[in-house]
C-alpha positions in Angstrom: 164.3 137.1 70.4 162.9 137.6 66.9 162.6 134.7 64.5 164.8 134.7 61.5 162.7 134.7 58.3 162.6 131.4 56.7 163.4 131.1 53.1 160.4 130.6 50.9 160.2 127.2 49.3 160.4 127.3 45.6 156.9 126.8 44.0 157.1 124.0 41.5 156.1 125.0 38.0 153.1 123.0 36.7 153.0 122.4 33.0 149.6 122.2 31.5 149.4 120.5 28.1 147.8 122.6 25.3 145.3 119.9 24.6 144.1 120.0 28.2 143.7 123.8 28.0 141.8 123.4 24.7 139.5 120.7 26.2 138.9 122.8 29.3 138.2 126.0 27.2 135.6 124.1 25.2 133.9 122.8 28.3 133.9 126.3 29.9 131.9 127.5 26.9 129.5 124.4 27.0 128.3 123.2 29.4 129.9 126.0 31.4 132.3 124.2 33.7 135.1 121.6 33.9 135.8 119.1 36.7 138.1 116.2 37.5 135.6 114.0 35.8 136.6 115.7 32.5 140.3 116.1 33.4 141.3 113.7 36.2 144.5 115.7 36.9 142.2 118.3 38.4 142.2 116.2 41.6 145.5 117.8 42.3 145.0 121.4 43.6 148.2 122.8 42.1 147.4 121.3 38.7 143.8 122.6 38.9 144.9 126.1 39.8 147.5 126.1 37.0 144.8 124.9 34.6 142.5 127.7 35.7 145.3 130.3 35.0 146.1 128.7 31.6 142.4 128.7 30.6 142.0 132.4 31.6 145.2 133.3 29.6 143.8 131.3 26.6 140.6 133.4 26.6 142.5 136.6 27.1 145.3 136.0 24.5 144.2 133.3 22.0 140.4 133.4 21.6 139.0 136.7 20.2 135.5 135.2 19.8 134.8 134.5 23.5 135.3 136.4 26.7 133.8 134.3 29.5 134.1 135.2 33.1 136.2 132.2 34.2 136.2 131.5 38.0 138.0 128.8 40.0 136.5 127.4 43.2 137.0 124.5 45.6 134.1 123.0 47.5 134.0 120.7 50.6 131.5 117.8 50.4 129.9 115.5 52.9 132.5 113.0 54.0 135.4 115.4 53.7 136.1 115.3 49.9 137.3 118.6 48.5 137.0 119.1 44.8 137.7 121.9 42.3 135.6 123.4 39.5 136.5 125.9 36.9 133.3 127.6 35.6 132.0 130.2 33.4 130.0 132.8 35.4 128.2 133.9 32.2 126.6 130.4 32.2 126.8 129.2 35.8 125.6 132.4 37.5 126.5 131.7 41.1 128.9 129.9 43.3 126.0 127.9 44.7 125.0 126.8 41.2 128.6 125.8 40.6 128.6 123.8 43.8 125.4 121.9 42.7 126.8 121.3 39.2 130.1 119.9 40.7 128.2 117.7 43.1 126.0 116.3 40.3 129.0 115.7 38.0 131.0 113.9 40.7 128.1 112.2 42.6 129.0 114.0 45.8 126.6 115.0 48.6 126.6 118.6 49.6 127.2 119.5 53.2 124.1 120.8 54.9 125.2 123.8 57.0 121.8 124.9 58.1 121.4 125.1 61.8 118.2 124.4 63.6 117.8 127.0 66.3 114.9 127.9 68.6 114.6 131.5 69.7 113.0 132.1 73.1 
């Protein structure tokens, strides 16, 4: 017997205050990233995602002087913490660099995924 499709839950709308978008946009330009240390509400994934969308729209629609490549990423740290960063790939060139910037900003330890393996 086939399952009846479940109704999709309504996705709550997250309102991002204009002053938070402005602050994040300035940080995206210098030093090149924004974290929950700058805007504590970024600890919430839905809020951080909405902020990323709002900042991208800000640069597309409201800032003719800047065109940064804005990127949103979450990283897992040693001990299980997961944190978000929104960064400017024109300044922070790689995801690995963003990981290190986020770890430094938040005082987190990066998970070491290197595996010691002996080949016979």
